[in-house]
C-alpha positions in Angstrom: 18.7 -27.5 -13.5 15.1 -27.1 -12.4 15.9 -29.1 -9.1 18.6 -26.2 -8.6 16.2 -23.6 -9.0 13.7 -25.4 -6.6 16.7 -25.9 -4.0 17.5 -22.2 -4.3 13.8 -21.4 -3.4 13.9 -23.7 -0.6 17.2 -22.4 0.8 16.1 -18.6 0.6 12.5 -19.6 2.5 14.4 -21.3 5.2 16.5 -18.4 6.0 13.9 -15.7 5.3 10.6 -17.4 6.3 8.8 -16.7 2.9 9.4 -15.6 -0.7 7.8 -13.5 -3.2 7.3 -14.0 -6.8 9.3 -10.6 -7.2 12.1 -11.9 -5.0 12.2 -15.3 -7.0 12.6 -13.6 -10.1 15.5 -11.7 -8.8 17.0 -14.6 -7.2 16.7 -16.8 -10.1 17.0 -14.2 -12.8 13.9 -15.7 -14.5 10.8 -13.9 -16.1 8.2 -13.3 -13.5 5.6 -15.9 -15.5 8.3 -18.7 -15.0 9.0 -18.0 -11.0 5.0 -18.1 -10.8 4.9 -21.2 -12.3 7.8 -22.8 -10.1 6.2 -21.3 -6.9 2.8 -23.0 -7.7 
């Protein structure tokens, strides 16, 4: 499941060039603190 999250972020970045924590939070429907940890 965690690999799926990272894959979704990678796909988003490849399509859009970058991702913010807010965008990741909305994309993954997770808490901001969780997405911040994933993006580190």
